VOVEXZA-917280 format. One record per residue (C-alpha): x, y, z; residue in three letters. Coordinates in pm, whole numbers, padded with zeros to 5 digits, always signed. Example, Ala and Ser with C-alpha at 12.3 -4.5 7.8 and 13.67 -1.06 7.14 Angstrom:
residues 2
+01230-00450+00780ALA +01367-00106+00714SER 
END
This chain:
residues 82
-03525+01885+06735UNK -03407+02212+06948UNK -03422+02506+06812UNK -03231+02667+07115UNK -02854+02635+07119UNK -02705+02454+07484UNK -02716+02755+07639UNK -02956+02882+07870UNK -03024+03246+07733UNK -03011+03521+07956UNK -03343+03724+08100UNK -03214+03989+07888UNK -03209+03787+07627UNK -03604+03622+07677UNK -03740+04039+07742UNK -03566+04147+07428UNK -03765+03797+07217UNK -04016+03822+07398UNK -04144+04147+07337UNK -04026+04225+07003UNK -04201+03884+06907UNK -04519+04119+07030UNK -04399+04416+06801UNK -04369+04196+06533UNK -04752+04045+06548UNK -04954+04346+06701UNK -04760+04638+06514UNK -05081+04879+06492UNK -05146+04792+06898UNK -05209+05104+07151UNK -04917+04954+07367UNK -04657+04945+07055UNK -04508+05284+07134UNK -04445+05198+07519UNK -04314+04836+07340UNK -04088+04992+07222UNK -03923+05199+07465UNK -03901+04893+07706UNK -03732+04769+07387UNK -03478+05023+07379UNK -03457+04952+07751UNK -03355+04655+07790UNK -03088+04640+07477UNK -02871+04928+07649UNK -02855+04779+07940UNK -03109+05042+08159UNK -03368+04826+08272UNK -03228+04515+08456UNK -03431+04255+08568UNK -03410+04278+08979UNK -03521+04016+09247UNK -03748+04080+09485UNK -03563+04101+09870UNK -03609+03866+10135UNK -03642+03898+10466UNK -03393+03737+10639UNK -03636+03499+10929UNK -03936+03519+10997UNK -04151+03699+11316UNK -04231+03483+11630UNK -04449+03656+11910UNK -04258+03822+12234UNK -04297+03649+12479UNK -04533+03788+12750UNK -04341+03810+13084UNK -04482+03605+13411UNK -04533+03868+13743UNK -04261+03801+13950UNK -04486+03717+14276UNK -04882+03669+14315UNK -04790+03943+14574UNK -04813+04247+14279UNK -05083+04049+14115UNK -05372+04018+14457UNK -05239+04418+14530UNK -05407+04498+14237UNK -05735+04294+14189UNK -05767+04454+14545UNK -05727+04799+14409UNK -06008+04728+14127UNK -06241+04516+14371UNK -06220+04698+14681UNK 
END
């Protein structure tokens, strides 16, 4: 027996349902006021479920440039190690 209808429920409806169930089962909990405020935000459309932004492409290491000639490398070595 399927209690839910064939239609998919929206994220806002699921949030409202979950918060309402929590408030029903834990009416004396210390977080009750915060959950009531959240429920009001969800009901009035002030709370929107946003998706995290993903990056476009993975980062790649920067390629190092090879020296144009061995001459510059040899000259550096001579100045460092005379």
